[in-house]
C-alpha positions in Angstrom: 44.7 22.0 -12.4 46.2 21.5 -8.9 49.4 19.6 -8.8 50.1 16.1 -7.4 49.5 16.7 -3.7 51.3 13.5 -2.8 54.6 14.6 -4.6 54.4 17.9 -3.0 53.9 16.4 0.5 56.9 14.1 -0.1 59.1 16.9 -1.2 58.5 18.6 2.1 59.4 15.4 4.0 57.2 12.8 5.6 58.5 11.0 8.7 56.1 8.2 9.7 56.6 4.5 10.9 53.4 3.0 9.6 50.9 5.5 8.0 52.1 6.8 4.8 55.1 4.5 4.1 53.4 3.9 0.8 51.4 6.7 -0.9 49.4 6.3 -4.1 48.0 9.3 -6.0 45.3 9.2 -8.6 44.0 12.1 -10.5 40.5 10.5 -10.6 39.1 7.4 -8.9 35.6 6.2 -8.2 36.5 6.5 -4.5 39.6 6.3 -2.5 37.7 3.9 -0.2 37.1 1.4 -3.1 40.7 1.7 -4.4 42.0 1.1 -0.8 39.8 -2.0 -0.4 41.3 -3.4 -3.6 44.7 -2.9 -2.3 43.9 -4.4 1.1 42.4 -7.5 -0.5 45.7 -8.0 -2.3 47.6 -7.7 1.0 49.1 -4.3 0.6 51.3 -3.1 3.5 49.7 -1.6 6.5 49.6 2.2 6.4 49.2 2.3 2.5 47.4 5.7 1.7 45.3 6.2 -1.4 44.9 9.9 -2.4 42.8 11.3 -5.3 42.3 14.7 -6.8 38.7 13.9 -7.6 36.2 11.1 -7.0 33.3 10.1 -9.2 31.4 7.9 -6.7 32.6 9.1 -3.3 30.5 8.3 -0.2 30.1 9.2 3.4 28.4 7.6 6.2 25.2 5.7 5.6 25.8 5.7 1.8 25.6 9.5 1.4 27.4 11.1 -1.5 30.4 13.4 -0.7 31.0 16.3 -3.0 34.5 15.6 -4.5 35.7 18.6 -6.5 39.4 19.3 -7.3 41.4 21.3 -4.8 40.3 19.6 -1.6 41.7 16.6 0.2 40.4 13.0 -0.3 42.3 9.9 1.2 41.9 6.5 2.5 44.3 4.5 4.7 44.7 0.7 4.9 45.0 -0.6 8.5 45.1 -4.0 10.0 43.9 -3.5 13.6 43.1 -6.2 16.1 39.6 -6.8 17.2 40.5 -5.1 20.4 41.8 -1.9 18.9 39.3 -1.7 16.1 36.5 0.2 18.1 38.9 3.1 18.6 39.7 3.9 15.1 36.9 6.3 14.7 37.9 8.5 17.7 41.6 8.2 16.8 40.8 9.6 13.3 38.7 12.5 14.7 41.5 13.5 17.0 44.1 13.3 14.2 42.1 15.4 11.8 41.2 18.0 14.4 44.9 18.2 15.5 46.1 18.5 12.0 43.7 21.3 11.0 44.5 23.2 14.2 48.2 22.9 13.7 48.2 24.0 10.1 45.5 26.7 10.1 45.2 27.9 13.6 41.6 27.1 13.5 39.8 25.3 16.4 37.6 22.6 15.0 35.1 20.6 17.1 33.5 17.2 16.5 29.8 16.2 16.2 29.5 12.6 17.3 30.3 10.3 15.8 32.7 11.6 13.1 31.8 15.1 11.6 34.5 17.7 12.0 33.0 21.1 12.5 34.1 24.8 12.2 31.5 27.4 13.3 29.0 24.7 13.6 29.4 23.7 9.9 31.0 20.5 8.5 34.6 21.0 7.2 35.6 17.3 7.2 34.2 13.9 7.4 35.5 10.5 8.5 34.4 7.0 7.4 35.7 3.7 8.9 34.8 0.5 7.1 36.1 -2.9 8.1 36.0 -6.5 6.9 35.8 -8.9 9.9 35.7 -12.7 9.9 34.8 -14.0 13.3 37.3 -12.5 15.7 39.7 -11.6 13.0 39.8 -8.1 11.3 40.9 -8.7 7.7 41.3 -4.9 7.2 40.1 -1.6 8.1 39.8 1.4 5.7 39.8 4.9 7.1 38.4 7.5 4.7 38.9 11.2 5.3 37.6 14.1 3.2 38.5 17.7 4.1 37.0 20.8 2.4 39.9 22.9 1.7 38.9 25.1 -1.2 35.4 24.0 -1.8 32.7 26.6 -2.0 29.7 25.0 -0.4 27.3 27.7 -1.6 27.7 26.2 -5.1 25.8 23.1 -4.0 22.2 23.3 -2.8 22.4 20.2 -0.6 25.2 21.4 1.5 24.9 25.2 1.3 24.7 26.7 4.8 25.7 23.4 6.3 29.3 23.0 5.2 32.5 25.2 5.2 36.0 25.1 3.8 39.2 25.7 5.4 40.0 28.5 3.1 36.7 30.2 3.9 37.2 29.9 7.7 40.8 31.0 7.6 40.3 33.7 5.0 43.4 32.4 3.2 44.8 29.5 1.3 45.7 26.5 3.3 48.4 24.4 1.6 47.0 20.9 1.0 50.4 19.2 1.1 51.1 20.6 4.6 47.6 19.4 5.7 48.0 16.0 4.2 51.5 15.6 5.9 50.1 16.7 9.2 47.2 14.3 9.0 49.3 11.3 8.2 51.7 12.1 11.0 49.1 12.6 13.5 47.3 9.3 12.4 50.6 7.5 12.6 51.5 8.8 16.1 48.0 8.0 17.5 47.9 4.5 15.9 51.3 3.6 17.4 50.1 4.8 20.7 46.9 2.8 20.4 48.9 -0.4 19.7 50.7 0.3 22.9 47.5 0.7 24.9 46.9 4.4 24.9 43.2 5.3 24.1 42.4 8.4 22.2 38.8 8.5 23.6 39.5 11.1 26.5 40.9 13.6 24.0 38.1 12.9 21.6 35.5 13.4 24.2 36.9 16.9 25.0 36.3 17.8 21.3 32.7 16.7 21.2 30.1 19.4 20.6 27.3 16.8 21.0 27.6 16.2 24.8 25.0 18.1 26.9 22.8 18.6 23.9 19.4 17.4 23.0 19.8 15.3 19.9 18.0 13.0 17.5 20.0 10.0 16.4 19.0 7.8 13.5 20.5 4.5 12.7 19.4 1.4 10.7 15.9 2.8 10.3 15.3 3.6 13.9 15.2 7.0 15.6 16.2 7.9 19.1 15.6 11.2 20.9 17.0 12.5 24.1 19.9 14.1 26.0 23.4 13.2 25.0 24.8 12.5 28.6 28.2 11.2 27.7 30.2 8.4 26.0 31.6 5.1 27.2 35.1 3.9 27.1 34.8 2.9 23.5 33.2 6.1 22.2 29.6 4.9 22.1 27.0 7.7 22.9 25.1 7.4 26.1 21.7 8.9 25.3 19.1 9.4 28.0 15.8 9.2 26.3 12.7 11.0 27.3 11.3 8.0 29.1 14.4 8.0 31.3 16.1 5.0 29.7 19.7 5.3 28.8 20.5 3.8 25.4 24.0 3.1 24.3 24.6 3.9 20.6 27.8 2.7 18.9 26.9 4.4 15.6 24.3 6.7 14.0 23.6 10.1 12.5 23.1 12.9 15.1 21.3 16.2 14.7 20.8 18.9 17.4 17.3 19.7 18.7 15.9 22.4 20.9 15.6 21.5 24.5 12.3 20.0 25.5 9.9 22.4 27.1 
C-alpha cells in the first residue's frame, strides 16, 4: 500500500502562506470534497487541504463519478474568496495544475474548457469548484483536484482511450509527494496574486485547446453547437452558434466536433 503522501510531502518541505497550512490525510473517505465541506462548515482555516488515498463516492463535474484507485492524487482545498474573486477560481486552479505537472514531469499539458487537463488529447486531471453562496457573501469554496498518476485507464471500460496517467505519459514514476507539493505551492502563489488583483485568465487562455474548435457544449439539459471564438475576462466561453449568434457560457461540458461542411 502506498505511504502517507501528506507526510512524505511535509518531509520534503512545504512553504506556503495560505494553501496547505493545514493538511489532513485519510486512507479512505467518501470524497475529499464532502470532507472539506464538513470542515468548512465548522469554520476551518482558509487553505485547509484534505487528501485521500482512495475515495468511495468521488465525483466530477455534473455529478459524474471519478475513478479513485490508490496510487493517484485526490485532494480538496477550502477557500474563502470574495464574490469578486470567486469567478476566477476555476481558471486559477487549471493554471496551477498545468504548471505543477509541467514542472515535476517535464510534460506539457493543455486544458479543455472549462477544467479538464489533457495530455496527448486525453484527460490526466480534473478540477471541480463548488461554492456555498448567501446573497453577495461566499460562505466557502471547495476546490477539488484529481490527478491520474499511476492509474491504468485501460482497466476501466468507461475511460479507456479517453484518459491517461502521468506515469504512462512520462514512461516513468512521478513522485506523488513532489506533485502534491508543487500543486499546493502553485495554488498558494496564484491565490495570493488573485487577492492582489492579478487575474490568471490570460495564462489560462493560452493553455486552452478548445479555442478555434467546433464544439458541442451541454449544460443543464441544453445543448449548444458552434465555433469556440474565445473567452471573456471571467473565463466564460464565447460560442458563435451556427445561426451567427454569440452565446456566453459560464459552465458546461464541451466536446470537439468536426468542422461543419
